[in-house]
PAVO-205924 format. One record per residue: residue number from 1; residue in one letter; x, y, z of N, C-alpha, C, CB in turn. Coordinates in steps of 0.05 Angstrom, whole numbers. Glycine has a CB too. Layout:
BEGIN
NUM, A, X, Y, Z, X, Y, Z, X, Y, Z, X, Y, Z;
...
END
This chain:
BEGIN
1, M, 1668, 1802, -960, 1679, 1788, -938, 1706, 1801, -931, 1683, 1758, -945;
2, D, 1713, 1801, -905, 1738, 1812, -897, 1749, 1795, -874, 1736, 1842, -889;
3, L, 1775, 1791, -874, 1789, 1776, -853, 1812, 1793, -844, 1798, 1747, -863;
4, T, 1816, 1796, -818, 1837, 1813, -809, 1847, 1806, -781, 1828, 1842, -809;
5, G, 1868, 1820, -773, 1878, 1818, -746, 1896, 1794, -741, 1856, 1817, -727;
6, E, 1922, 1799, -738, 1940, 1777, -733, 1938, 1767, -704, 1969, 1786, -738;
7, E, 1935, 1785, -685, 1934, 1777, -657, 1906, 1766, -650, 1940, 1801, -639;
8, R, 1886, 1778, -661, 1858, 1770, -655, 1842, 1770, -681, 1845, 1789, -633;
9, P, 1845, 1751, -698, 1832, 1751, -724, 1802, 1750, -723, 1843, 1728, -741;
10, H, 1789, 1765, -740, 1760, 1766, -742, 1753, 1762, -772, 1748, 1793, -732;
11, L, 1730, 1750, -776, 1719, 1746, -803, 1692, 1759, -804, 1718, 1715, -810;
12, A, 1687, 1775, -824, 1660, 1788, -828, 1651, 1781, -856, 1662, 1819, -824;
13, Y, 1625, 1775, -858, 1613, 1769, -884, 1583, 1775, -883, 1618, 1740, -892;
14, P, 1571, 1780, -907, 1542, 1784, -907, 1528, 1759, -899, 1532, 1793, -936;
15, D, 1508, 1762, -881, 1493, 1738, -871, 1466, 1735, -884, 1490, 1740, -841;
16, S, 1460, 1751, -904, 1435, 1750, -918, 1438, 1761, -946, 1413, 1765, -903;
17, N, 1423, 1749, -965, 1423, 1759, -992, 1402, 1781, -997, 1419, 1737, -1012;
18, T, 1385, 1785, -977, 1362, 1803, -981, 1363, 1827, -962, 1337, 1789, -978;
19, T, 1378, 1825, -940, 1379, 1846, -920, 1408, 1853, -915, 1365, 1839, -894;
20, G, 1412, 1874, -899, 1439, 1883, -893, 1451, 1871, -868, 1440, 1913, -891;
21, L, 1446, 1846, -863, 1456, 1833, -839, 1485, 1823, -843, 1438, 1808, -832;
22, V, 1502, 1830, -824, 1530, 1823, -825, 1537, 1804, -802, 1549, 1848, -824;
23, A, 1551, 1782, -808, 1560, 1763, -788, 1589, 1769, -782, 1555, 1733, -797;
24, V, 1597, 1770, -757, 1624, 1774, -748, 1633, 1751, -730, 1628, 1802, -734;
25, H, 1655, 1738, -737, 1666, 1716, -721, 1692, 1724, -710, 1668, 1690, -738;
26, D, 1696, 1719, -684, 1723, 1720, -671, 1734, 1693, -675, 1721, 1729, -640;
27, I, 1753, 1690, -693, 1763, 1664, -701, 1777, 1649, -679, 1782, 1667, -724;
28, C, 1789, 1664, -660, 1803, 1651, -638, 1784, 1642, -615, 1824, 1669, -627;
29, A, 1759, 1651, -615, 1741, 1645, -593, 1733, 1615, -594, 1716, 1663, -594;
30, W, 1733, 1603, -571, 1726, 1575, -569, 1697, 1569, -576, 1732, 1564, -542;
31, T, 1680, 1589, -571, 1651, 1585, -575, 1643, 1584, -604, 1636, 1607, -560;
32, H, 1658, 1596, -621, 1652, 1597, -650, 1625, 1610, -655, 1654, 1570, -662;
33, S, 1615, 1626, -637, 1589, 1639, -641, 1593, 1664, -657, 1576, 1645, -614;
34, K, 1574, 1669, -675, 1576, 1693, -691, 1560, 1715, -679, 1568, 1687, -720;
35, K, 1569, 1739, -683, 1555, 1763, -675, 1542, 1774, -700, 1574, 1785, -661;
36, L, 1517, 1783, -697, 1503, 1794, -720, 1499, 1824, -717, 1475, 1781, -723;
37, I, 1504, 1839, -739, 1500, 1867, -740, 1480, 1873, -761, 1527, 1883, -745;
38, N, 1458, 1887, -754, 1438, 1895, -773, 1448, 1922, -785, 1409, 1898, -760;
39, A, 1465, 1920, -805, 1480, 1943, -815, 1464, 1961, -834, 1505, 1935, -828;
40, H, 1448, 1949, -851, 1434, 1965, -872, 1407, 1952, -878, 1451, 1966, -898;
41, N, 1391, 1967, -893, 1365, 1956, -902, 1368, 1939, -927, 1345, 1979, -907;
42, H, 1389, 1944, -942, 1394, 1930, -967, 1418, 1911, -964, 1398, 1950, -990;
43, P, 1421, 1892, -983, 1443, 1873, -981, 1470, 1887, -980, 1442, 1854, -1005;
44, I, 1489, 1874, -966, 1516, 1885, -962, 1532, 1882, -988, 1530, 1871, -939;
45, A, 1546, 1904, -995, 1563, 1903, -1019, 1592, 1904, -1012, 1556, 1927, -1037;
46, A, 1599, 1916, -989, 1628, 1918, -982, 1631, 1919, -951, 1640, 1944, -994;
47, L, 1652, 1906, -942, 1659, 1906, -913, 1689, 1910, -911, 1651, 1878, -900;
48, R, 1698, 1924, -890, 1726, 1928, -885, 1732, 1932, -856, 1737, 1951, -902;
49, F, 1750, 1916, -845, 1760, 1920, -818, 1782, 1941, -818, 1770, 1893, -805;
50, N, 1786, 1954, -795, 1811, 1970, -792, 1833, 1950, -785, 1808, 1992, -770;
51, D, 1858, 1960, -782, 1881, 1942, -779, 1880, 1925, -754, 1906, 1959, -777;
52, D, 1869, 1936, -732, 1868, 1920, -707, 1841, 1907, -702, 1875, 1937, -683;
53, A, 1824, 1906, -722, 1798, 1892, -721, 1779, 1903, -699, 1802, 1863, -718;
54, T, 1781, 1928, -693, 1763, 1940, -673, 1740, 1955, -687, 1778, 1959, -655;
55, L, 1744, 1962, -712, 1723, 1977, -727, 1716, 1961, -752, 1732, 2005, -734;
56, L, 1691, 1963, -761, 1682, 1950, -786, 1666, 1970, -801, 1666, 1924, -780;
57, A, 1674, 1976, -826, 1659, 1994, -844, 1642, 1977, -862, 1678, 2012, -861;
58, T, 1617, 1986, -866, 1598, 1971, -883, 1585, 1990, -903, 1577, 1958, -866;
59, A, 1579, 1979, -927, 1564, 1993, -947, 1544, 1974, -960, 1583, 2006, -969;
60, S, 1520, 1983, -966, 1500, 1966, -978, 1504, 1967, -1009, 1472, 1974, -970;
61, N, 1487, 1951, -1023, 1489, 1951, -1052, 1480, 1978, -1064, 1474, 1928, -1063;
62, I, 1467, 1995, -1049, 1460, 2021, -1058, 1482, 2041, -1053, 1434, 2031, -1045;
63, A, 1496, 2037, -1031, 1521, 2052, -1024, 1517, 2082, -1021, 1541, 2047, -1045;
64, T, 1494, 2091, -1013, 1491, 2119, -1007, 1499, 2125, -978, 1463, 2129, -1012;
65, V, 1496, 2105, -960, 1503, 2108, -932, 1524, 2087, -925, 1478, 2104, -914;
66, I, 1545, 2097, -912, 1567, 2080, -902, 1567, 2081, -872, 1595, 2089, -914;
67, R, 1568, 2058, -859, 1568, 2058, -830, 1594, 2046, -819, 1544, 2042, -819;
68, V, 1602, 2055, -796, 1626, 2044, -782, 1617, 2034, -755, 1649, 2065, -780;
69, Y, 1622, 2009, -749, 1614, 1996, -724, 1638, 1989, -707, 1598, 1970, -730;
70, A, 1633, 1990, -680, 1652, 1979, -661, 1648, 1949, -661, 1648, 1991, -632;
71, V, 1668, 1933, -667, 1665, 1904, -671, 1657, 1891, -645, 1691, 1892, -681;
72, R, 1670, 1897, -623, 1665, 1884, -598, 1636, 1887, -589, 1683, 1894, -576;
73, K, 1625, 1911, -590, 1598, 1916, -581, 1577, 1916, -603, 1597, 1943, -567;
74, Q, 1585, 1913, -628, 1568, 1915, -651, 1552, 1941, -651, 1548, 1890, -652;
75, E, 1565, 1962, -643, 1552, 1988, -639, 1560, 2006, -663, 1560, 2001, -612;
76, C, 1539, 2020, -674, 1544, 2039, -696, 1557, 2064, -685, 1518, 2045, -711;
77, L, 1581, 2071, -694, 1595, 2094, -684, 1593, 2118, -703, 1624, 2088, -680;
78, F, 1593, 2113, -729, 1592, 2134, -749, 1574, 2126, -772, 1620, 2140, -759;
79, V, 1560, 2146, -783, 1544, 2143, -807, 1552, 2165, -826, 1513, 2144, -800;
80, F, 1559, 2157, -850, 1568, 2176, -871, 1550, 2174, -895, 1598, 2172, -878;
81, R, 1545, 2196, -909, 1530, 2196, -934, 1549, 2201, -957, 1507, 2217, -933;
82, R, 1550, 2182, -976, 1566, 2185, -999, 1553, 2202, -1020, 1573, 2157, -1011;
83, G, 1528, 2200, -1023, 1513, 2215, -1043, 1484, 2209, -1042, 1524, 2210, -1071;
84, L, 1468, 2224, -1058, 1439, 2220, -1058, 1429, 2211, -1085, 1426, 2246, -1050;
85, A, 1441, 2221, -1106, 1429, 2219, -1132, 1432, 2191, -1145, 1441, 2239, -1150;
86, R, 1454, 2178, -1142, 1458, 2154, -1157, 1468, 2131, -1140, 1477, 2159, -1180;
87, T, 1460, 2107, -1148, 1469, 2083, -1135, 1496, 2075, -1148, 1448, 2060, -1138;
88, V, 1515, 2066, -1132, 1541, 2058, -1143, 1548, 2031, -1133, 1562, 2079, -1135;
89, T, 1569, 2020, -1145, 1581, 1995, -1136, 1607, 2002, -1122, 1585, 1975, -1160;
90, V, 1609, 1994, -1097, 1633, 2000, -1081, 1655, 1981, -1090, 1628, 1998, -1051;
91, N, 1678, 1992, -1099, 1701, 1975, -1106, 1717, 1967, -1082, 1718, 1989, -1127;
92, S, 1723, 1987, -1065, 1738, 1981, -1041, 1735, 2002, -1020, 1768, 1977, -1049;
93, M, 1742, 1995, -995, 1743, 2014, -973, 1769, 2008, -958, 1718, 2011, -954;
94, A, 1780, 2028, -945, 1805, 2025, -930, 1806, 2045, -907, 1830, 2027, -948;
95, F, 1814, 2036, -884, 1819, 2054, -861, 1848, 2064, -863, 1813, 2040, -834;
96, S, 1853, 2087, -852, 1881, 2096, -849, 1893, 2080, -827, 1882, 2127, -843;
97, A, 1919, 2080, -825, 1934, 2064, -804, 1925, 2072, -776, 1964, 2068, -807;
98, D, 1918, 2097, -771, 1909, 2106, -745, 1879, 2105, -741, 1919, 2134, -740;
99, S, 1865, 2094, -761, 1836, 2091, -760, 1821, 2117, -757, 1828, 2072, -738;
100, R, 1832, 2139, -766, 1819, 2165, -764, 1805, 2172, -790, 1839, 2187, -757;
101, F, 1811, 2158, -812, 1799, 2164, -838, 1790, 2138, -851, 1819, 2179, -856;
102, L, 1770, 2140, -868, 1760, 2117, -884, 1758, 2127, -913, 1732, 2107, -873;
103, C, 1770, 2112, -931, 1770, 2118, -959, 1752, 2099, -974, 1799, 2118, -971;
104, L, 1737, 2109, -993, 1718, 2092, -1008, 1721, 2098, -1038, 1689, 2096, -999;
105, T, 1724, 2077, -1054, 1724, 2080, -1083, 1700, 2064, -1094, 1750, 2070, -1096;
106, S, 1691, 2072, -1117, 1667, 2059, -1130, 1671, 2058, -1160, 1641, 2074, -1122;
107, N, 1650, 2051, -1174, 1651, 2050, -1203, 1647, 2077, -1215, 1630, 2031, -1213;
108, T, 1646, 2098, -1199, 1644, 2126, -1210, 1672, 2138, -1209, 1624, 2143, -1193;
109, E, 1674, 2163, -1217, 1700, 2177, -1218, 1708, 2189, -1192, 1699, 2198, -1239;
110, T, 1691, 2187, -1171, 1696, 2200, -1146, 1708, 2181, -1125, 1671, 2213, -1135;
111, I, 1728, 2191, -1111, 1739, 2178, -1087, 1731, 2194, -1063, 1771, 2174, -1089;
112, H, 1720, 2181, -1043, 1711, 2195, -1019, 1729, 2188, -995, 1682, 2188, -1012;
113, V, 1736, 2208, -978, 1750, 2204, -953, 1733, 2215, -931, 1779, 2217, -954;
114, F, 1726, 2198, -912, 1710, 2206, -889, 1727, 2207, -864, 1686, 2186, -885;
115, K, 1722, 2227, -847, 1738, 2231, -823, 1722, 2220, -799, 1744, 2262, -818;
116, L, 1734, 2202, -784, 1720, 2189, -762, 1726, 2206, -737, 1730, 2160, -758;
117, E, 1708, 2224, -731, 1712, 2241, -707, 1684, 2247, -695, 1726, 2267, -714;
118, G, 1685, 2254, -670, 1659, 2260, -656, 1645, 2234, -650, 1642, 2278, -673;
119, T, 1620, 2237, -642, 1603, 2214, -636, 1577, 2216, -651, 1598, 2212, -606;
120, L, 1564, 2194, -653, 1538, 2192, -666, 1518, 2207, -649, 1530, 2163, -670;
121, P, 1499, 2222, -662, 1478, 2235, -647, 1463, 2215, -629, 1459, 2250, -665;
122, K, 1455, 2225, -606, 1442, 2207, -586, 1418, 2192, -597, 1433, 2224, -562;
123, F, 1401, 2206, -613, 1377, 2193, -623, 1384, 2170, -642, 1359, 2213, -637;
124, L, 1407, 2172, -657, 1415, 2150, -674, 1427, 2127, -657, 1436, 2160, -694;
125, Q, 1441, 2134, -635, 1451, 2113, -618, 1428, 2097, -606, 1468, 2125, -595;
126, L, 1407, 2111, -597, 1385, 2097, -585, 1370, 2080, -606, 1365, 2117, -573;
127, E, 1367, 2091, -630, 1354, 2076, -651, 1370, 2050, -658, 1351, 2093, -676;
128, D, 1396, 2052, -661, 1412, 2029, -667, 1411, 2009, -644, 1441, 2037, -672;
129, E, 1411, 2018, -619, 1409, 2000, -596, 1382, 1985, -597, 1411, 2016, -569;
130, L, 1360, 1999, -604, 1334, 1986, -606, 1334, 1965, -629, 1312, 2007, -611;
131, L, 1346, 1972, -651, 1348, 1953, -673, 1364, 1929, -666, 1359, 1967, -698;
132, Q, 1387, 1933, -653, 1404, 1910, -645, 1389, 1893, -625, 1430, 1920, -633;
133, K, 1376, 1905, -605, 1361, 1890, -585, 1339, 1874, -598, 1350, 1909, -563;
134, S, 1325, 1887, -617, 1304, 1873, -631, 1315, 1849, -646, 1290, 1892, -650;
135, L, 1338, 1852, -658, 1351, 1831, -673, 1359, 1808, -655, 1375, 1841, -689;
136, E, 1371, 1815, -632, 1380, 1794, -613, 1357, 1778, -601, 1396, 1807, -590;
137, E, 1334, 1792, -597, 1311, 1779, -585, 1294, 1765, -606, 1295, 1799, -570;
138, S, 1301, 1768, -631, 1283, 1757, -652, 1283, 1727, -650, 1292, 1766, -680;
139, K, 1259, 1717, -654, 1254, 1688, -654, 1242, 1682, -682, 1235, 1679, -631;
140, P, 1230, 1659, -686, 1217, 1654, -711, 1198, 1677, -718, 1202, 1627, -710;
141, P, 1193, 1682, -744, 1177, 1705, -753, 1151, 1706, -737, 1171, 1703, -782;
142, Q, 1145, 1731, -728, 1121, 1736, -713, 1104, 1756, -729, 1127, 1747, -685;
143, P, 1079, 1759, -722, 1062, 1778, -736, 1074, 1807, -734, 1033, 1778, -725;
144, V, 1069, 1823, -754, 1079, 1850, -755, 1066, 1866, -733, 1075, 1863, -782;
145, G, 1082, 1881, -717, 1071, 1898, -696, 1075, 1927, -702, 1084, 1890, -670;
146, W, 1067, 1944, -684, 1069, 1973, -688, 1098, 1982, -690, 1056, 1988, -665;
147, Y, 1117, 1968, -676, 1145, 1976, -677, 1156, 1973, -705, 1161, 1959, -657;
148, D, 1147, 1952, -719, 1157, 1947, -746, 1149, 1969, -765, 1145, 1920, -757;
149, Y, 1126, 1981, -761, 1117, 2003, -778, 1132, 2029, -772, 1087, 2008, -774;
150, L, 1142, 2032, -747, 1156, 2057, -740, 1186, 2055, -745, 1151, 2063, -711;
151, A, 1197, 2031, -743, 1227, 2028, -744, 1237, 2037, -772, 1235, 2000, -739;
152, G, 1225, 2028, -793, 1234, 2035, -820, 1235, 2065, -825, 1217, 2022, -840;
153, P, 1212, 2079, -822, 1213, 2108, -827, 1231, 2123, -808, 1185, 2119, -824;
154, T, 1234, 2115, -783, 1251, 2128, -765, 1280, 2126, -774, 1249, 2116, -736;
155, R, 1288, 2102, -782, 1316, 2097, -791, 1320, 2113, -817, 1321, 2067, -796;
156, A, 1301, 2113, -835, 1304, 2127, -861, 1307, 2157, -856, 1280, 2122, -879;
157, A, 1291, 2168, -838, 1293, 2197, -832, 1319, 2204, -820, 1270, 2206, -814;
158, A, 1328, 2187, -801, 1354, 2192, -788, 1377, 2191, -808, 1358, 2172, -765;
159, E, 1376, 2172, -826, 1397, 2169, -846, 1398, 2193, -865, 1394, 2143, -862;
160, Y, 1374, 2203, -871, 1373, 2226, -890, 1383, 2251, -877, 1344, 2229, -900;
161, L, 1376, 2256, -852, 1383, 2281, -839, 1410, 2282, -825, 1362, 2287, -819;
162, A, 1419, 2260, -814, 1441, 2261, -796, 1469, 2255, -807, 1437, 2242, -775;
163, P, 1472, 2238, -827, 1499, 2230, -835, 1517, 2253, -844, 1498, 2209, -856;
164, A, 1543, 2250, -837, 1563, 2269, -846, 1571, 2263, -874, 1588, 2268, -827;
165, R, 1579, 2284, -888, 1589, 2280, -916, 1619, 2274, -915, 1584, 2306, -933;
166, D, 1630, 2270, -938, 1659, 2264, -939, 1676, 2288, -930, 1667, 2256, -967;
167, F, 1698, 2281, -918, 1717, 2301, -908, 1733, 2312, -932, 1736, 2288, -887;
168, A, 1739, 2295, -951, 1754, 2302, -975, 1745, 2284, -998, 1785, 2301, -971;
169, S, 1748, 2293, -1022, 1742, 2276, -1045, 1760, 2283, -1068, 1712, 2279, -1054;
170, A, 1762, 2265, -1086, 1779, 2270, -1110, 1763, 2259, -1134, 1807, 2256, -1108;
171, T, 1767, 2272, -1157, 1754, 2263, -1181, 1775, 2252, -1200, 1738, 2286, -1195;
172, L, 1771, 2227, -1208, 1790, 2214, -1226, 1784, 2222, -1255, 1789, 2183, -1223;
173, P, 1803, 2221, -1273, 1799, 2229, -1301, 1782, 2209, -1317, 1825, 2232, -1314;
174, E, 1779, 2184, -1308, 1765, 2164, -1323, 1744, 2150, -1305, 1784, 2144, -1336;
175, I, 1723, 2141, -1318, 1703, 2125, -1304, 1706, 2096, -1315, 1674, 2136, -1309;
176, G, 1700, 2077, -1298, 1700, 2049, -1307, 1723, 2032, -1298, 1699, 2049, -1336;
177, N, 1744, 2044, -1289, 1767, 2029, -1279, 1760, 2019, -1250, 1793, 2045, -1279;
178, V, 1770, 1996, -1243, 1767, 1987, -1215, 1789, 2000, -1199, 1768, 1956, -1214;
179, N, 1781, 2017, -1180, 1800, 2032, -1164, 1801, 2019, -1136, 1793, 2062, -1162;
180, I, 1825, 2017, -1125, 1829, 2006, -1098, 1836, 2028, -1079, 1851, 1984, -1099;
181, A, 1822, 2028, -1056, 1827, 2049, -1035, 1851, 2041, -1018, 1802, 2053, -1018;
182, C, 1867, 2061, -1011, 1890, 2056, -993, 1896, 2082, -979, 1915, 2045, -1009;
183, L, 1899, 2082, -953, 1907, 2106, -938, 1931, 2099, -921, 1883, 2116, -920;
184, K, 1948, 2118, -917, 1972, 2114, -901, 1967, 2124, -873, 1996, 2129, -913;
END
């Protein structure tokens, strides 16, 4: 869960124990309606807003893929790959003050720093738009259709091929300590 923004506070939290659904509330809005982001295929392990609550970083309990969303539009802007070989527990994430970098620490000895630059490839933008539209239009469970069979493999292939790797990393001398991310 994360709460941020003095001028326009937002609250984000996992909205499901079985999927990567994230609920985002604009606390000052009169409607009190929550926005849903279908962030990952697996349950959410970590969330972090940037300082002005315009960006939200998410990681699932597998933590191989980290995504950064535009809060207002619930649009995926960046996808980063932390690693392939092992599942980790994310201890913390932090944006730099200018929101150009995202730092991630976990239960391993590695600290990752991702650079937020460029734009998401067009095919990933379209895929995320389709997933969001599907989520918004979802009603009570319906029979599985052809789209359901294609959406999973398409997303998995895109995540495997497209995400950027870390911009910088550091290796700590010890494993097992809880490390907190912080960027200036």
